[in-house]
N, C-alpha and C positions, 0 to 999 in steps of 0.2 A: 504494499499499499504506500502511496505517495500522497502528500498533501503540500500545499503551498501557502505562504504567508505574504501578503502585500507589505512591503517595507519602505521606510523612509528614515534614514539615519539610525538604523539599528532598532527601530521600534515599528510597531504596526502602523502603517500609513493611515492618517485620519480619514482620508477619502481615497477610494480606489484610484481615482483619476490623478492623484498626487504621487502614486507609487513610482519609485525610482529604481527598485529592484524587487524581484520575486525571489523569496527564499524557498527552494524546493527541498522538502524533507522526506527522506526515506528512513527506514529503520534497519539497523545492522542485525546480524544474526544474534548478537548478544543483547538486542533490545535497545541499543543506543541510537539516538538520532544522528543522521548524517545530513548536514545542511549544505546545499550548493546554492550559491547566490547568482542569479541571472539578472544582469542590468537591463533596464528598459528605458527607452528614449521617449517615445510617444505611445501612450497606451490607449488604444481604442478598444471597444468591446470585442470586436472580431479578432484583433491582434492578441488580446489576452486569452481568449478561448483557444486560438490556434496554438499559442505557446503552451498552455496547460495541457491540451490534448497531445501535442508532440512529446511532452515529458511524462505522459500517462498519469497525470494528476487527477484525482477524483474529488478533491475537496479543496476549497479556497477559504482561508481565514483572512478576514479583512476588517477594516474600520467601517466607515460609512460607504454605502453602495446604492446607486440609483436603481430605481425599479427597472429601467431599461436593461441595465447590466445584469440584474438578477434574473430577468426573463431569458436573456441570452445564455446565461450559465445553466439554467434549468433546461432549456431546449437542447443543450449539449451534454446533459447528464452529469453536470459538475455541481456537486453540493457546495454550500457555503455556510460559514458561520460569520455573522456580521456584528458590527458595533463592538468590536474588541479593541481595547486600549491596553498597551503594555509593551515591555521590552521583548524583542524577538525570542530570545532564549527562554525567558520565563513563560511566554505563551506556548512555545513548543513543549516545554515540560508539562505544563498544566493540561494541554491537549492529550499528550501521551499517557497521562494519569487518568484520562477519561473524565475530567472535571470541567472541560470548557464548553460553554454554551453561549448563545447570543447575549449581548449586552453585559459583558464582563470587563471589569477594570482590574488589571493585574499590576500591582505596584512593586 
């Protein structure tokens, strides 16, 4: 399983459209996260979906996301957890513990 986090300066990007890199997270055989950061220049909904699909990502963790973007993700079978605030590493840890849900602030 792979998931991705929209990032800006090491934190979850406040809005998907401000994302400057996507952190793609996979899990090692020992259960540890492996994070690969992929820079983004201009993120349009179709570009984001193509990027996620190319990397076999099935879940996107993000801050704010417009309804248009949500629908495009749904149409492409990519789940999302929205309105997340926090440091990338902390968010990854909480998600992997099974404790992350929409509208969470991780300090």
